[in-house]
C-alpha positions as CSV (number, residue, x, y, z in Angstrom):
1,M,2.9,13.2,-37.4
2,E,-0.4,12.8,-35.6
3,T,-1.6,9.4,-34.3
4,N,-5.0,8.3,-35.5
5,Y,-7.1,6.0,-33.4
6,Y,-9.8,3.7,-34.7
7,L,-12.7,1.9,-33.2
8,L,-14.1,-1.2,-34.9
9,N,-17.4,-1.0,-33.0
10,S,-18.1,2.7,-32.8
11,Q,-21.9,2.5,-32.1
12,H,-24.1,0.4,-30.0
13,L,-27.5,-0.1,-31.5
14,A,-29.9,-1.1,-28.7
15,K,-32.8,-3.3,-29.4
16,N,-35.7,-4.3,-27.2
17,S,-35.5,-7.9,-26.1
18,V,-38.8,-9.4,-27.3
19,N,-39.0,-13.2,-26.9
20,I,-35.6,-14.2,-25.6
21,N,-35.7,-18.0,-25.1
22,K,-32.0,-18.7,-25.2
23,T,-28.7,-17.1,-24.1
24,V,-25.5,-17.8,-26.0
25,V,-22.1,-16.8,-24.7
26,V,-19.8,-15.5,-27.4
27,E,-16.1,-16.1,-27.0
28,V,-13.5,-14.8,-29.5
29,L,-10.3,-16.7,-28.9
30,E,-7.0,-14.9,-28.6
31,L,-6.0,-13.3,-31.9
32,P,-2.9,-14.4,-33.9
33,A,0.2,-12.5,-32.7
34,Y,0.3,-10.4,-35.8
35,L,-3.1,-9.0,-35.0
36,D,-2.8,-8.8,-31.2
37,Q,-1.2,-5.4,-31.0
38,P,-2.3,-1.7,-31.3
39,Q,-1.1,-1.0,-34.8
40,L,-3.3,-1.5,-37.8
41,V,-1.7,-4.1,-40.1
42,M,-1.8,-4.3,-43.9
43,Q,-0.8,-7.2,-46.1
44,L,1.7,-6.0,-48.7
45,N,2.1,-9.4,-50.5
46,V,1.7,-13.1,-49.8
47,H,4.3,-13.2,-47.1
48,Q,4.8,-9.6,-46.0
49,L,2.9,-7.5,-43.5
50,H,3.2,-3.8,-42.8
51,Y,2.4,-2.2,-39.4
52,A,1.1,1.4,-39.4
53,R,3.2,3.7,-37.3
54,F,0.5,6.3,-36.7
55,D,-2.7,4.4,-37.2
56,V,-3.7,2.3,-34.1
57,W,-6.7,0.6,-32.6
58,A,-8.4,2.6,-29.8
59,E,-9.0,-0.6,-27.9
60,P,-7.6,-4.1,-28.2
61,L,-8.8,-5.6,-31.5
62,Q,-10.1,-8.8,-29.8
63,A,-12.4,-6.7,-27.5
64,G,-13.6,-4.5,-30.4
65,F,-14.3,-7.5,-32.6
66,T,-16.2,-9.2,-29.8
67,K,-18.4,-6.1,-29.2
68,A,-19.1,-5.7,-32.9
69,L,-20.0,-9.4,-33.4
70,I,-22.3,-9.5,-30.3
71,N,-24.0,-6.3,-31.4
72,D,-24.6,-7.7,-34.9
73,L,-25.7,-11.1,-33.6
74,N,-28.3,-9.5,-31.3
75,L,-29.5,-7.2,-34.1
76,N,-30.0,-10.2,-36.5
77,N,-32.4,-12.1,-34.4
78,N,-35.3,-11.7,-31.9
79,S,-35.1,-14.9,-29.9
80,I,-31.5,-15.4,-28.8
81,Q,-29.5,-13.1,-26.6
82,F,-25.8,-13.2,-27.3
83,V,-23.5,-12.1,-24.4
84,T,-19.9,-12.0,-23.3
85,D,-18.9,-14.5,-20.7
86,E,-19.1,-12.0,-17.8
87,L,-22.8,-11.4,-18.6
88,K,-24.0,-14.9,-18.7
89,S,-26.7,-16.1,-16.3
90,N,-25.9,-18.7,-13.6
91,K,-27.4,-21.5,-15.7
92,K,-24.9,-24.3,-16.1
93,S,-26.1,-25.4,-19.5
94,T,-25.2,-22.2,-21.4
95,D,-24.7,-22.6,-25.1
96,K,-21.4,-21.1,-26.5
97,L,-20.3,-19.7,-29.8
98,I,-16.6,-19.8,-30.1
99,V,-14.8,-17.9,-32.9
100,R,-11.1,-18.1,-34.0
101,I,-9.9,-15.4,-36.3
102,D,-7.1,-16.3,-38.6
103,Y,-7.0,-13.2,-40.9
104,F,-8.6,-9.8,-40.4
105,H,-6.8,-7.0,-42.3
106,P,-6.7,-4.9,-45.4
107,S,-4.2,-5.6,-48.2
108,T,-2.5,-3.7,-51.0
109,A,-4.6,-5.8,-53.4
110,S,-7.5,-3.3,-52.5
111,K,-9.5,-5.6,-50.4
112,V,-10.2,-6.4,-46.7
113,V,-10.3,-10.0,-45.5
114,L,-11.9,-11.8,-42.6
115,S,-11.4,-15.6,-42.2
116,G,-11.2,-18.2,-39.5
117,V,-13.4,-20.9,-37.9
118,F,-16.3,-21.0,-35.5
119,W,-18.2,-23.7,-33.7
120,T,-21.0,-24.0,-31.2
121,E,-21.0,-25.9,-28.0
122,N,-23.8,-27.0,-25.7
123,N,-24.3,-29.8,-23.2
124,K,-26.3,-32.0,-25.6
125,V,-24.0,-32.3,-28.6
126,Q,-20.8,-34.3,-28.2
127,N,-19.1,-33.8,-31.5
128,I,-18.2,-30.3,-32.4
129,I,-18.1,-29.3,-36.0
130,Q,-15.8,-26.4,-37.0
131,Q,-17.2,-24.2,-39.7
132,H,-14.8,-22.2,-41.8
133,F,-15.7,-18.7,-42.9
134,S,-14.0,-16.4,-45.3
135,F,-15.3,-13.0,-46.4
136,E,-13.7,-10.2,-48.6
137,L,-14.8,-6.7,-49.5
138,L,-13.2,-4.4,-52.0
139,L,-11.5,-1.2,-50.9
140,N,-12.6,1.6,-53.3
141,E,-11.0,4.4,-51.2
142,D,-7.6,5.0,-49.9
143,G,-6.7,5.2,-46.2
144,Y,-7.3,3.3,-43.0
145,T,-10.6,5.0,-42.3
146,H,-12.3,3.3,-45.2
147,A,-10.5,0.0,-44.5
148,V,-11.8,0.0,-40.9
149,A,-15.3,0.7,-42.1
150,Q,-15.1,-2.2,-44.6
151,M,-13.7,-4.4,-41.8
152,R,-16.7,-3.6,-39.7
153,R,-18.9,-4.6,-42.6
154,L,-17.1,-7.9,-42.7
155,V,-18.1,-8.5,-39.1
156,S,-21.7,-7.9,-40.0
157,M,-21.5,-10.3,-42.9
158,M,-20.0,-13.0,-40.7
159,S,-22.7,-12.4,-38.0
160,A,-25.5,-12.9,-40.6
161,S,-23.8,-16.1,-41.8
162,V,-23.5,-17.5,-38.2
163,I,-27.2,-16.8,-37.5
164,L,-28.3,-18.3,-40.9
165,E,-26.3,-21.5,-40.6
166,N,-26.5,-22.3,-37.0
167,Y,-29.7,-21.0,-35.4
168,D,-33.2,-21.9,-36.4
169,I,-34.4,-18.3,-36.3
170,V,-37.1,-16.5,-38.2
171,R,-36.2,-12.8,-38.4
């Protein structure tokens, strides 16, 4: 049997930075142990997971998710630059967007799910409010290729929600 490798973020859509007036560092926290491995996972029922033997991520899922999220966040606005921690400027007062993923997988119920919490941090606000998110899409084709494409769409949906709810941006 041949091994299939999947990328969550297979393309980088570059966009000209027009009026960047803020930089936000995006940090995706360590994934739950069941997701922090090369094999794709599928939920079989409420309490049972299945790990694919020959369908694996081409890069760690945490890295792929972070790249996909940052790509979408930057495409969804013209005034904020979202970056990973290693690309932040030397300014001490950098805003942060922190994401914790709880569920991110397809299921035998013909859907893919993405849920967790995120919060923003800056030097001005003392109390941090966690915002829960939960998105689902139907799977209308068999196979991991379609599931991964739908998972990628979930990241885009989450990105649009983060921008809409947390940043005062006119697109």
